[in-house]
BAVO-429917 format. One record per residue: chain; residue in three letters; x, y, z of N, C-alpha, C, O, CB in turn. Coordinates in Angstrom, 3 decimals. Glycine has a CB too. Layout:
+-----+------+----------+----------+----------+----------+----------+----------+----------+----------+----------+----------+----------+----------+----------+----------+----------+
! mol ! type !       nu !       nv !       nw !      cau !      cav !      caw !       cu !       cv !       cw !       ou !       ov !       ow !      cbu !      cbv !      cbw !
+-----+------+----------+----------+----------+----------+----------+----------+----------+----------+----------+----------+----------+----------+----------+----------+----------+
!   A !  ALA !        X !        Y !        Z !        X !        Y !        Z !        X !        Y !        Z !        X !        Y !        Z !        X !        Y !        Z !
...
+-----+------+----------+----------+----------+----------+----------+----------+----------+----------+----------+----------+----------+----------+----------+----------+----------+
//
This chain:
+-----+------+----------+----------+----------+----------+----------+----------+----------+----------+----------+----------+----------+----------+----------+----------+----------+
! mol ! type !       nu !       nv !       nw !      cau !      cav !      caw !       cu !       cv !       cw !       ou !       ov !       ow !      cbu !      cbv !      cbw !
+-----+------+----------+----------+----------+----------+----------+----------+----------+----------+----------+----------+----------+----------+----------+----------+----------+
!   A !  MET !  -12.169 !  -30.235 !    8.739 !  -12.110 !  -28.924 !    8.818 !  -12.707 !  -27.887 !    7.938 !  -12.318 !  -28.123 !    6.794 !  -11.034 !  -28.743 !    8.847 !
!   A !  GLU !  -13.260 !  -27.138 !    7.954 !  -13.939 !  -26.245 !    7.055 !  -13.111 !  -24.936 !    6.698 !  -12.626 !  -24.125 !    7.487 !  -15.272 !  -25.870 !    7.686 !
!   A !  TRP !  -13.076 !  -24.934 !    5.433 !  -12.261 !  -23.865 !    4.641 !  -12.854 !  -22.363 !    4.715 !  -13.965 !  -22.143 !    4.234 !  -12.217 !  -24.308 !    3.068 !
!   A !  ILE !  -12.231 !  -21.505 !    5.220 !  -12.706 !  -20.064 !    5.246 !  -12.342 !  -19.288 !    4.335 !  -11.164 !  -19.011 !    4.564 !  -12.397 !  -19.418 !    6.275 !
!   A !  LYS !  -12.768 !  -18.672 !    3.232 !  -12.372 !  -17.522 !    2.488 !  -11.916 !  -16.135 !    3.277 !  -12.473 !  -15.484 !    4.161 !  -13.524 !  -17.238 !    1.624 !
!   A !  ASP !  -10.859 !  -15.995 !    2.684 !  -10.081 !  -14.632 !    3.637 !  -10.785 !  -13.434 !    2.634 !  -10.629 !  -13.353 !    1.415 !   -7.797 !  -14.569 !    3.619 !
!   A !  TYR !  -11.615 !  -12.519 !    3.511 !  -11.904 !  -11.192 !    2.695 !  -10.846 !  -10.267 !    3.321 !  -11.136 !   -9.094 !    3.085 !  -13.564 !  -10.540 !    2.866 !
!   A !  THR !   -9.997 !  -10.366 !    3.861 !   -9.198 !   -9.277 !    4.738 !   -8.669 !   -8.206 !    3.788 !   -7.740 !   -8.484 !    3.029 !   -7.881 !   -9.951 !    5.586 !
!   A !  PRO !   -9.198 !   -7.048 !    3.799 !   -8.696 !   -6.054 !    3.019 !   -7.277 !   -5.785 !    3.187 !   -6.803 !   -6.422 !    4.128 !   -9.399 !   -4.941 !    3.229 !
!   A !  MET !   -6.403 !   -5.000 !    2.537 !   -4.744 !   -4.244 !    2.515 !   -5.190 !   -3.197 !    2.626 !   -6.208 !   -3.061 !    1.948 !   -3.623 !   -4.280 !    1.233 !
!   A !  PHE !   -4.843 !   -2.157 !    3.306 !   -4.677 !   -0.811 !    3.251 !   -3.142 !   -0.368 !    3.060 !   -2.201 !   -1.042 !    3.478 !   -5.278 !   -0.254 !    4.485 !
!   A !  MET !   -3.012 !    0.868 !    2.366 !   -2.029 !    1.546 !    1.948 !   -2.299 !    3.078 !    2.431 !   -3.102 !    3.829 !    1.878 !   -1.888 !    1.314 !    0.465 !
!   A !  ASP !   -1.517 !    3.405 !    3.522 !   -1.827 !    4.749 !    4.020 !   -1.108 !    5.422 !    3.690 !   -0.149 !    4.740 !    3.330 !   -1.937 !    4.999 !    5.166 !
!   A !  ILE !   -0.833 !    6.782 !    3.507 !    0.114 !    8.123 !    3.248 !   -0.258 !    9.098 !    3.838 !   -1.309 !    9.636 !    3.488 !    0.245 !    8.627 !    1.953 !
!   A !  ALA !    0.561 !    9.645 !    4.989 !    0.384 !   10.368 !    5.592 !    0.772 !   11.999 !    4.969 !    1.930 !   12.334 !    4.723 !    0.911 !    9.824 !    6.602 !
!   A !  LYS !   -0.427 !   12.911 !    4.776 !   -0.105 !   14.099 !    4.249 !    0.701 !   15.380 !    4.974 !    1.152 !   16.398 !    4.450 !   -1.253 !   14.464 !    3.874 !
!   A !  ASP !    0.715 !   14.840 !    6.733 !    1.470 !   15.843 !    7.450 !    1.698 !   15.173 !    8.833 !    1.559 !   13.958 !    8.975 !    0.688 !   17.289 !    7.539 !
!   A !  ALA !    2.040 !   15.972 !    9.809 !    2.491 !   15.248 !   10.854 !    0.715 !   14.686 !   11.665 !    0.355 !   13.620 !   12.164 !    3.707 !   16.435 !   11.905 !
!   A !  LYS !    0.128 !   15.784 !   11.483 !   -1.179 !   15.081 !   11.864 !   -1.598 !   13.650 !   11.605 !   -2.093 !   12.915 !   12.458 !   -2.119 !   15.745 !   11.303 !
!   A !  GLY !   -1.279 !   13.227 !    9.971 !   -1.588 !   12.412 !    9.525 !   -0.755 !   10.729 !    9.892 !   -1.162 !    9.569 !    9.958 !   -1.603 !   13.009 !    8.376 !
!   A !  ARG !    0.767 !   11.510 !   10.085 !    1.362 !   10.313 !   10.644 !    1.188 !    9.540 !   12.130 !    1.473 !    8.429 !   12.578 !    2.580 !   10.623 !   10.547 !
!   A !  GLU !    0.470 !   10.940 !   12.706 !    0.046 !   10.755 !   14.098 !   -1.079 !    9.430 !   14.250 !   -1.041 !    8.346 !   14.833 !   -0.646 !   12.241 !   14.599 !
!   A !  ALA !   -1.995 !   10.078 !   13.474 !   -3.233 !    8.821 !   13.102 !   -2.667 !    7.430 !   12.448 !   -3.138 !    6.337 !   12.763 !   -4.420 !    9.454 !   11.827 !
!   A !  ILE !   -1.959 !    7.537 !   11.818 !   -1.348 !    6.114 !   11.309 !   -0.701 !    5.651 !   12.645 !   -1.346 !    4.791 !   13.245 !   -0.107 !    6.223 !    9.926 !
!   A !  GLU !    0.397 !    6.045 !   13.188 !    1.024 !    5.760 !   14.351 !    0.107 !    5.065 !   15.644 !    0.402 !    4.142 !   16.403 !    1.619 !    7.069 !   14.719 !
!   A !  TYR !   -1.136 !    5.920 !   15.554 !   -1.800 !    5.704 !   16.562 !   -3.245 !    4.989 !   16.467 !   -4.135 !    5.003 !   17.317 !   -1.828 !    6.854 !   17.092 !
!   A !  GLY !   -3.238 !    4.295 !   15.074 !   -4.439 !    3.764 !   14.565 !   -5.490 !    4.661 !   14.475 !   -6.362 !    4.043 !   13.865 !   -4.847 !    2.729 !   15.276 !
!   A !  LEU !   -5.705 !    5.237 !   14.612 !   -6.500 !    6.764 !   14.301 !   -7.376 !    7.096 !   12.736 !   -8.282 !    7.862 !   12.407 !   -5.145 !    8.018 !   14.346 !
!   A !  GLU !   -6.644 !    6.192 !   12.127 !   -7.192 !    6.617 !   10.621 !   -8.533 !    6.921 !   10.331 !   -8.820 !    7.943 !    9.708 !   -6.973 !    5.609 !    9.688 !
!   A !  THR !   -9.371 !    6.128 !   10.725 !  -10.730 !    6.235 !   10.555 !  -11.632 !    7.495 !   11.590 !  -12.837 !    7.728 !   11.505 !  -11.204 !    4.705 !   10.840 !
!   A !  GLU !  -10.815 !    8.053 !   12.373 !  -11.309 !    8.916 !   12.942 !  -11.803 !   10.414 !   12.193 !  -10.831 !   10.960 !   11.671 !  -10.449 !    8.976 !   13.853 !
!   A !  GLU !  -12.796 !   11.014 !   12.064 !  -12.937 !   11.990 !   11.312 !  -12.075 !   13.379 !   11.394 !  -12.078 !   14.227 !   10.502 !  -14.140 !   12.164 !   11.445 !
!   A !  GLU !  -11.371 !   13.465 !   12.563 !  -10.619 !   14.408 !   12.931 !   -9.329 !   14.440 !   11.896 !   -8.897 !   15.479 !   11.397 !  -10.314 !   14.197 !   14.394 !
!   A !  TYR !   -8.790 !   13.114 !   11.663 !   -7.704 !   12.602 !   10.858 !   -7.903 !   12.564 !    9.381 !   -7.045 !   12.687 !    8.506 !   -7.402 !   11.304 !   11.284 !
!   A !  LYS !   -9.357 !   12.345 !    9.241 !   -9.163 !   11.956 !    7.530 !   -8.750 !   12.761 !    6.705 !   -8.352 !   12.230 !    5.668 !  -10.266 !   11.617 !    6.819 !
!   A !  ASP !   -8.650 !   14.388 !    6.766 !   -7.915 !   14.991 !    5.772 !   -6.568 !   15.121 !    5.843 !   -5.988 !   16.018 !    5.230 !   -8.326 !   16.073 !    5.588 !
!   A !  HIS !   -6.012 !   14.340 !    6.510 !   -4.362 !   14.581 !    6.905 !   -4.153 !   13.583 !    6.582 !   -3.090 !   13.308 !    7.139 !   -3.721 !   14.899 !    8.293 !
!   A !  LEU !   -4.603 !   12.367 !    5.738 !   -3.785 !   11.088 !    5.322 !   -4.677 !   10.567 !    3.932 !   -5.663 !   11.229 !    3.607 !   -3.746 !    9.765 !    6.750 !
!   A !  ILE !   -4.326 !    9.485 !    3.222 !   -4.782 !    9.159 !    2.196 !   -4.731 !    7.531 !    2.389 !   -3.688 !    6.877 !    2.391 !   -4.059 !    9.834 !    1.067 !
!   A !  ARG !   -5.954 !    7.038 !    2.538 !   -5.911 !    5.499 !    2.540 !   -6.527 !    4.941 !    1.266 !   -7.527 !    5.403 !    0.716 !   -6.698 !    4.895 !    3.796 !
!   A !  ILE !   -5.900 !    4.020 !    0.907 !   -6.615 !    3.170 !   -0.252 !   -6.778 !    1.592 !    0.065 !   -5.738 !    1.087 !    0.486 !   -5.710 !    3.299 !   -1.660 !
!   A !  VAL !   -7.564 !    0.969 !   -0.020 !   -8.294 !   -0.183 !    0.544 !   -8.014 !   -0.989 !   -0.830 !   -8.440 !   -0.509 !   -1.880 !  -10.047 !    0.090 !    1.077 !
!   A !  PHE !   -7.286 !   -2.235 !   -0.831 !   -7.110 !   -3.201 !   -1.674 !   -7.953 !   -4.510 !   -1.073 !   -7.521 !   -5.308 !   -0.241 !   -5.573 !   -3.394 !   -1.868 !
!   A !  GLU !   -9.385 !   -4.529 !   -1.765 !   -9.950 !   -6.023 !   -1.399 !   -9.016 !   -7.112 !   -1.885 !   -8.105 !   -7.024 !   -2.708 !  -11.430 !   -6.320 !   -2.100 !
!   A !  ARG !   -9.486 !   -8.269 !   -1.125 !   -8.560 !   -9.416 !   -1.377 !   -8.326 !   -9.863 !   -2.954 !   -7.203 !  -10.169 !   -3.354 !   -9.148 !  -10.642 !   -0.582 !
!   A !  GLU !   -9.328 !   -9.870 !   -3.691 !   -9.150 !  -10.351 !   -5.310 !   -8.315 !   -9.243 !   -5.872 !   -7.588 !   -9.644 !   -6.781 !  -10.703 !  -10.493 !   -6.275 !
!   A !  GLU !   -8.205 !   -7.976 !   -5.602 !   -7.272 !   -7.052 !   -5.820 !   -5.625 !   -7.268 !   -5.190 !   -4.736 !   -6.712 !   -5.834 !   -7.945 !   -5.859 !   -5.279 !
!   A !  GLN !   -5.333 !   -7.858 !   -4.272 !   -4.545 !   -8.430 !   -3.382 !   -3.687 !   -9.406 !   -4.474 !   -2.545 !   -9.262 !   -4.911 !   -5.431 !   -9.173 !   -2.123 !
!   A !  ARG !   -4.659 !  -10.415 !   -4.727 !   -4.349 !  -11.658 !   -5.589 !   -3.366 !  -10.906 !   -6.962 !   -2.251 !  -11.275 !   -7.330 !   -6.075 !  -12.524 !   -6.184 !
!   A !  ALA !   -4.233 !   -9.722 !   -7.551 !   -3.230 !   -9.708 !   -8.728 !   -2.328 !   -8.848 !   -8.464 !   -1.653 !   -8.470 !   -9.421 !   -3.741 !   -9.392 !  -10.036 !
!   A !  LEU !   -2.087 !   -8.378 !   -7.353 !   -0.681 !   -7.813 !   -6.995 !    0.387 !   -8.856 !   -6.226 !    1.535 !   -8.452 !   -6.040 !   -0.930 !   -6.520 !   -6.001 !
!   A !  ASP !    0.107 !   -9.830 !   -5.902 !    0.993 !  -10.814 !   -5.383 !    2.491 !  -10.912 !   -5.759 !    3.378 !  -10.780 !   -4.915 !    0.441 !  -11.967 !   -5.695 !
!   A !  PHE !    2.729 !  -11.149 !   -7.074 !    4.005 !  -11.250 !   -7.778 !    4.831 !   -9.685 !   -7.185 !    5.828 !   -9.579 !   -6.471 !    3.675 !  -11.372 !   -9.712 !
!   A !  LEU !    4.157 !   -8.849 !   -7.665 !    4.465 !   -7.671 !   -7.270 !    4.882 !   -7.434 !   -5.526 !    5.973 !   -7.116 !   -5.054 !    3.271 !   -6.913 !   -7.745 !
!   A !  LEU !    3.857 !   -7.658 !   -4.967 !    4.263 !   -7.441 !   -3.650 !    5.382 !   -8.470 !   -2.815 !    6.000 !   -8.190 !   -1.789 !    2.993 !   -7.424 !   -2.968 !
!   A !  LEU !    5.426 !   -9.718 !   -3.589 !    6.350 !  -10.411 !   -2.986 !    7.972 !   -9.951 !   -3.824 !    9.024 !  -10.385 !   -3.354 !    5.821 !  -12.075 !   -3.095 !
!   A !  LYS !    7.970 !   -9.200 !   -4.864 !    9.081 !   -8.575 !   -5.362 !    9.559 !   -7.368 !   -4.641 !   10.774 !   -7.182 !   -4.565 !    8.841 !   -8.267 !   -6.641 !
!   A !  LEU !    8.489 !   -6.292 !   -3.950 !    8.779 !   -5.526 !   -2.877 !    9.382 !   -5.647 !   -1.929 !   10.151 !   -4.822 !   -1.437 !    8.120 !   -5.242 !   -2.491 !
!   A !  MET !    9.060 !   -6.910 !   -1.464 !    9.511 !   -7.497 !   -0.044 !   10.769 !   -7.615 !   -0.136 !   11.508 !   -6.959 !    0.599 !    8.959 !   -8.830 !    0.413 !
!   A !  GLU !   11.424 !   -8.812 !   -1.419 !   12.516 !   -8.877 !   -1.347 !   13.108 !   -7.645 !   -1.349 !   13.519 !   -7.067 !   -0.343 !   12.868 !   -9.606 !   -2.111 !
!   A !  GLN !   13.171 !   -7.102 !   -2.851 !   13.811 !   -5.856 !   -2.965 !   14.071 !   -4.854 !   -1.636 !   15.247 !   -4.501 !   -1.546 !   13.003 !   -5.177 !   -3.933 !
!   A !  PHE !   13.201 !   -4.351 !   -0.621 !   13.154 !   -3.814 !    0.207 !   13.076 !   -4.283 !    2.049 !   12.846 !   -3.606 !    3.051 !   12.368 !   -3.269 !   -0.355 !
!   A !  ASP !   13.346 !   -5.538 !    1.875 !   13.457 !   -6.416 !    2.954 !   12.302 !   -6.033 !    3.874 !   12.565 !   -5.709 !    5.033 !   14.855 !   -6.337 !    3.635 !
!   A !  MET !   11.617 !   -6.041 !    3.638 !   10.063 !   -6.145 !    4.405 !    8.814 !   -6.951 !    4.213 !    8.472 !   -7.366 !    3.106 !    9.483 !   -5.037 !    4.291 !
!   A !  TYR !    8.242 !   -7.131 !    5.154 !    6.765 !   -8.012 !    4.805 !    5.648 !   -6.997 !    4.572 !    5.466 !   -5.881 !    5.058 !    6.204 !   -9.088 !    6.179 !
!   A !  ILE !    5.012 !   -7.653 !    3.761 !    3.430 !   -6.957 !    3.330 !    2.370 !   -8.016 !    3.900 !    2.465 !   -8.927 !    3.077 !    3.139 !   -6.780 !    1.370 !
!   A !  GLY !    1.755 !   -8.270 !    4.509 !    0.721 !   -9.335 !    4.631 !   -0.583 !   -8.236 !    5.673 !   -0.495 !   -7.039 !    5.949 !    1.563 !  -11.069 !    5.608 !
!   A !  ASN !   -1.489 !   -9.050 !    5.967 !   -2.813 !   -8.896 !    6.559 !   -2.616 !   -8.728 !    7.699 !   -3.165 !   -7.797 !    8.289 !   -3.717 !   -9.847 !    6.427 !
!   A !  ASP !   -1.626 !   -9.740 !    8.431 !   -1.498 !   -9.592 !    9.865 !   -0.556 !   -8.635 !   10.482 !   -0.500 !   -8.468 !   11.700 !   -1.187 !  -10.768 !   10.357 !
!   A !  GLU !    0.386 !   -7.837 !    9.398 !    0.921 !   -7.078 !   10.350 !    1.177 !   -5.740 !    9.461 !    0.937 !   -5.663 !    8.256 !    2.222 !   -7.789 !   11.067 !
!   A !  MET !    1.604 !   -4.905 !   10.111 !    1.774 !   -3.429 !    9.556 !    3.047 !   -3.368 !    9.023 !    3.925 !   -3.950 !    9.661 !    1.620 !   -2.262 !   10.617 !
!   A !  THR !    3.363 !   -2.778 !    7.965 !    5.072 !   -2.707 !    7.957 !    4.942 !   -1.141 !    6.800 !    3.960 !   -0.733 !    6.180 !    6.153 !   -4.668 !    7.014 !
!   A !  THR !    6.237 !   -0.625 !    6.868 !    6.719 !    0.448 !    5.870 !    7.437 !    0.535 !    4.982 !    8.537 !    0.031 !    5.209 !    7.109 !    1.178 !    6.207 !
!   A !  LEU !    7.302 !    1.009 !    3.927 !    8.336 !    1.364 !    2.777 !    8.821 !    2.661 !    2.842 !    8.136 !    3.599 !    2.435 !    7.778 !    1.228 !    1.406 !
!   A !  GLU !    9.630 !    2.776 !    3.184 !   10.611 !    4.261 !    3.502 !   10.394 !    5.044 !    2.253 !   10.273 !    4.504 !    1.153 !   12.513 !    4.007 !    3.723 !
!   A !  ASN !   10.343 !    6.463 !    2.469 !    9.924 !    7.005 !    1.220 !   11.252 !    6.895 !    0.058 !   11.174 !    6.770 !   -1.165 !    9.416 !    8.623 !    1.532 !
!   A !  GLY !   12.510 !    6.996 !    0.964 !   13.414 !    6.770 !    0.159 !   13.591 !    5.977 !   -0.954 !   14.371 !    6.192 !   -1.881 !   14.057 !    6.566 !    0.698 !
!   A !  ASN !   12.753 !    4.954 !   -0.806 !   12.805 !    3.694 !   -1.677 !   11.332 !    3.896 !   -2.493 !   10.983 !    2.904 !   -3.132 !   12.929 !    2.096 !   -0.655 !
!   A !  VAL !   10.534 !    4.932 !   -2.537 !    9.357 !    4.754 !   -3.166 !    9.276 !    4.902 !   -4.582 !    8.319 !    4.435 !   -5.200 !    8.530 !    5.514 !   -2.647 !
!   A !  ALA !   10.393 !    5.641 !   -5.258 !   10.671 !    5.879 !   -6.351 !   11.270 !    4.768 !   -7.208 !   11.216 !    4.923 !   -8.428 !   11.332 !    6.857 !   -6.244 !
!   A !  LYS !   11.845 !    3.644 !   -6.704 !   12.150 !    2.659 !   -6.892 !   10.821 !    1.865 !   -7.107 !   10.434 !    1.377 !   -8.169 !   13.005 !    2.344 !   -5.978 !
!   A !  ALA !   10.341 !    1.839 !   -6.169 !    9.162 !    1.003 !   -6.027 !    8.132 !    1.045 !   -7.101 !    7.631 !    0.049 !   -7.623 !    8.529 !    1.329 !   -4.835 !
!   A !  ILE !    7.783 !    2.628 !   -7.465 !    7.035 !    3.155 !   -8.650 !    7.814 !    2.279 !   -9.958 !    7.246 !    1.409 !  -10.618 !    7.195 !    5.035 !   -8.760 !
!   A !  GLU !    9.158 !    2.705 !  -10.141 !    9.752 !    1.737 !  -11.475 !    9.395 !    0.765 !  -11.392 !    8.579 !    0.539 !  -12.286 !   11.085 !    1.464 !  -11.740 !
!   A !  ILE !    9.638 !   -0.491 !  -10.406 !    9.475 !   -1.909 !  -10.335 !    7.792 !   -2.213 !  -10.567 !    7.501 !   -3.226 !  -11.204 !   10.088 !   -2.458 !   -8.807 !
!   A !  SER !    6.809 !   -1.426 !  -10.103 !    5.764 !   -1.345 !  -10.036 !    4.978 !   -1.267 !  -11.505 !    4.091 !   -2.036 !  -11.875 !    5.668 !   -0.417 !   -9.193 !
!   A !  LYS !    5.594 !   -0.009 !  -12.334 !    5.128 !    0.165 !  -13.336 !    5.451 !   -0.688 !  -14.508 !    4.852 !   -0.603 !  -15.580 !    5.306 !    1.231 !  -13.471 !
!   A !  ASP !    6.572 !   -1.639 !  -14.225 !    7.413 !   -2.716 !  -15.127 !    6.321 !   -3.811 !  -15.171 !    5.874 !   -4.304 !  -16.206 !    9.030 !   -3.331 !  -14.395 !
!   A !  TYR !    5.833 !   -4.228 !  -13.505 !    4.501 !   -5.321 !  -13.297 !    3.317 !   -4.855 !  -14.113 !    2.574 !   -5.595 !  -14.757 !    3.921 !   -5.417 !  -11.622 !
!   A !  GLN !    3.252 !   -3.867 !  -14.035 !    1.952 !   -3.248 !  -15.052 !    2.031 !   -3.386 !  -16.224 !    1.083 !   -3.945 !  -16.774 !    1.675 !   -1.886 !  -15.071 !
!   A !  GLN !    3.124 !   -2.956 !  -17.008 !    3.122 !   -3.324 !  -18.445 !    3.192 !   -4.559 !  -18.716 !    2.789 !   -4.804 !  -19.853 !    4.058 !   -2.807 !  -19.131 !
!   A !  LYS !    3.569 !   -5.514 !  -18.087 !    4.069 !   -7.092 !  -18.350 !    2.405 !   -7.815 !  -17.949 !    2.086 !   -8.937 !  -18.341 !    5.732 !   -7.735 !  -16.977 !
!   A !  SER !    1.508 !   -6.940 !  -17.129 !    0.134 !   -7.670 !  -16.702 !   -0.646 !   -7.345 !  -18.074 !   -0.620 !   -6.360 !  -18.811 !   -0.727 !   -6.968 !  -15.125 !
!   A !  ASN !   -1.467 !   -8.761 !  -18.134 !   -2.618 !   -8.670 !  -19.537 !   -3.871 !   -8.432 !  -18.814 !   -4.862 !   -8.205 !  -19.507 !   -2.826 !  -10.257 !  -20.630 !
!   A !  GLU !   -4.005 !   -8.447 !  -17.453 !   -5.236 !   -7.807 !  -17.084 !   -4.683 !   -7.216 !  -15.545 !   -3.566 !   -7.203 !  -15.028 !   -6.681 !   -8.987 !  -17.076 !
!   A !  ASN !   -5.954 !   -6.769 !  -15.115 !   -5.598 !   -5.874 !  -13.760 !   -4.967 !   -4.472 !  -13.525 !   -4.902 !   -3.963 !  -12.406 !   -4.753 !   -6.572 !  -13.080 !
!   A !  LYS !   -4.478 !   -3.850 !  -14.732 !   -3.719 !   -3.090 !  -14.944 !   -4.621 !   -2.031 !  -14.448 !   -3.869 !   -1.123 !  -14.092 !   -3.150 !   -3.123 !  -16.200 !
!   A !  GLU !   -5.781 !   -1.696 !  -14.253 !   -5.998 !   -0.742 !  -12.983 !   -5.926 !   -1.069 !  -11.552 !   -5.956 !   -0.106 !  -10.787 !   -7.198 !   -0.256 !  -13.036 !
!   A !  VAL !   -5.848 !   -2.110 !  -11.105 !   -5.261 !   -2.459 !   -9.876 !   -3.831 !   -1.811 !   -9.666 !   -3.658 !   -0.953 !   -8.800 !   -5.194 !   -3.958 !   -9.804 !
!   A !  PHE !   -2.750 !   -2.283 !  -10.543 !   -1.783 !   -1.844 !  -10.592 !   -1.597 !   -0.172 !  -10.520 !   -0.868 !    0.491 !   -9.782 !   -1.400 !   -2.453 !  -11.554 !
!   A !  GLY !   -2.581 !    0.275 !  -11.618 !   -2.745 !    1.760 !  -11.677 !   -2.882 !    2.556 !   -9.771 !   -2.324 !    3.455 !   -9.143 !   -4.441 !    1.987 !  -12.782 !
!   A !  LYS !   -4.051 !    1.450 !   -9.506 !   -4.169 !    2.289 !   -7.961 !   -3.150 !    2.216 !   -7.001 !   -2.780 !    3.092 !   -6.219 !   -5.323 !    1.821 !   -7.110 !
!   A !  PHE !   -2.738 !    1.070 !   -7.149 !   -1.376 !    0.647 !   -6.180 !   -0.298 !    1.980 !   -6.759 !    0.086 !    2.746 !   -5.875 !   -0.575 !   -1.384 !   -6.639 !
!   A !  ILE !    0.094 !    2.208 !   -7.938 !    0.947 !    3.414 !   -8.351 !    0.648 !    4.574 !   -8.150 !    1.481 !    5.446 !   -7.903 !    1.174 !    3.499 !   -9.482 !
!   A !  ALA !   -0.685 !    4.777 !   -8.232 !   -1.206 !    6.243 !   -8.003 !   -0.832 !    6.705 !   -6.315 !   -0.452 !    7.829 !   -5.986 !   -3.085 !    6.263 !   -8.325 !
!   A !  GLN !   -1.034 !    5.600 !   -5.426 !   -0.631 !    5.715 !   -3.945 !    0.907 !    5.737 !   -3.438 !    1.266 !    6.137 !   -2.331 !   -1.248 !    4.560 !   -3.279 !
!   A !  LEU !    1.724 !    5.244 !   -4.434 !    2.871 !    5.625 !   -4.304 !    3.494 !    6.970 !   -4.821 !    4.371 !    7.689 !   -4.343 !    3.403 !    4.721 !   -4.713 !
!   A !  GLU !    2.691 !    7.069 !   -6.030 !    2.765 !    9.039 !   -6.124 !    2.567 !    9.616 !   -5.456 !    3.306 !   10.577 !   -5.243 !    2.116 !    9.863 !   -6.789 !
!   A !  ASN !    1.375 !    9.370 !   -4.666 !    0.902 !   10.482 !   -3.580 !    1.885 !   10.139 !   -2.493 !    1.833 !   11.047 !   -1.665 !   -0.819 !   10.379 !   -3.009 !
!   A !  ALA !    2.731 !    9.251 !   -2.147 !    3.770 !    9.159 !   -1.216 !    5.233 !   10.227 !   -1.677 !    5.858 !   10.788 !   -0.777 !    4.124 !    7.455 !   -1.163 !
!   A !  LEU !    5.478 !   10.329 !   -2.560 !    6.474 !   10.935 !   -3.206 !    6.034 !   12.407 !   -2.942 !    6.735 !   13.191 !   -2.303 !    6.631 !   10.470 !   -4.725 !
!   A !  GLN !    4.683 !   12.765 !   -3.542 !    4.136 !   14.220 !   -3.412 !    4.017 !   14.792 !   -1.979 !    4.221 !   15.990 !   -1.781 !    2.719 !   14.289 !   -4.030 !
!   A !  PHE !    3.719 !   14.020 !   -1.072 !    4.002 !   14.436 !    0.498 !    4.927 !   14.017 !    1.049 !    5.041 !   14.196 !    2.261 !    3.147 !   14.143 !    1.385 !
!   A !  LYS !    5.894 !   13.314 !    0.306 !    7.238 !   13.084 !    0.823 !    6.968 !   12.417 !    2.110 !    7.466 !   12.870 !    3.141 !    8.118 !   14.404 !    0.979 !
!   A !  SER !    6.054 !   11.150 !    2.125 !    5.335 !   10.309 !    3.197 !    6.264 !    8.815 !    2.783 !    6.738 !    8.564 !    1.675 !    3.288 !   10.234 !    2.949 !
!   A !  ASP !    6.349 !    7.922 !    4.065 !    6.370 !    6.442 !    3.791 !    5.176 !    6.283 !    3.460 !    4.260 !    7.104 !    3.509 !    6.768 !    5.493 !    4.846 !
!   A !  VAL !    5.159 !    4.667 !    2.939 !    3.981 !    4.253 !    2.746 !    3.732 !    3.137 !    3.767 !    4.600 !    2.290 !    3.978 !    3.818 !    3.892 !    1.379 !
!   A !  PHE !    2.528 !    3.129 !    4.414 !    2.176 !    2.643 !    5.335 !    1.272 !    1.433 !    5.018 !    0.127 !    1.659 !    4.629 !    1.725 !    3.571 !    6.038 !
!   A !  PHE !    1.864 !   -0.296 !    5.206 !    0.741 !   -1.181 !    4.597 !   -0.020 !   -2.058 !    5.585 !    0.619 !   -2.491 !    6.544 !    1.336 !   -2.127 !    3.536 !
!   A !  GLY !   -1.021 !   -2.300 !    5.492 !   -1.679 !   -3.010 !    6.891 !   -2.644 !   -3.562 !    6.748 !   -3.191 !   -4.107 !    7.706 !   -2.041 !   -2.273 !    7.950 !
+-----+------+----------+----------+----------+----------+----------+----------+----------+----------+----------+----------+----------+----------+----------+----------+----------+
//
């Protein structure tokens, strides 16, 4: 059996408004009509690997699953705690601080727009 490297990206989507939530709910994130209504951050596979332990902690803490094969939601009420946990992981990291920064910035967007965080 041949081993194939996984290049599947991970998406973090934030809805700026009701139209953004509609785009996320119906899979219309890439449609031009909706692009101004949401913020999508893409993490390439290598960036995801840098976040692995943080993602595992968030899954455990908030009883959710983050994976490339299923979409999940971090509720807005948990975002502040997720930021706190993420900053702790960023401080402990010797490398990849910019990847953690990108992740934290998207969580902060969720607070600003009072949005859940949608992982896909």
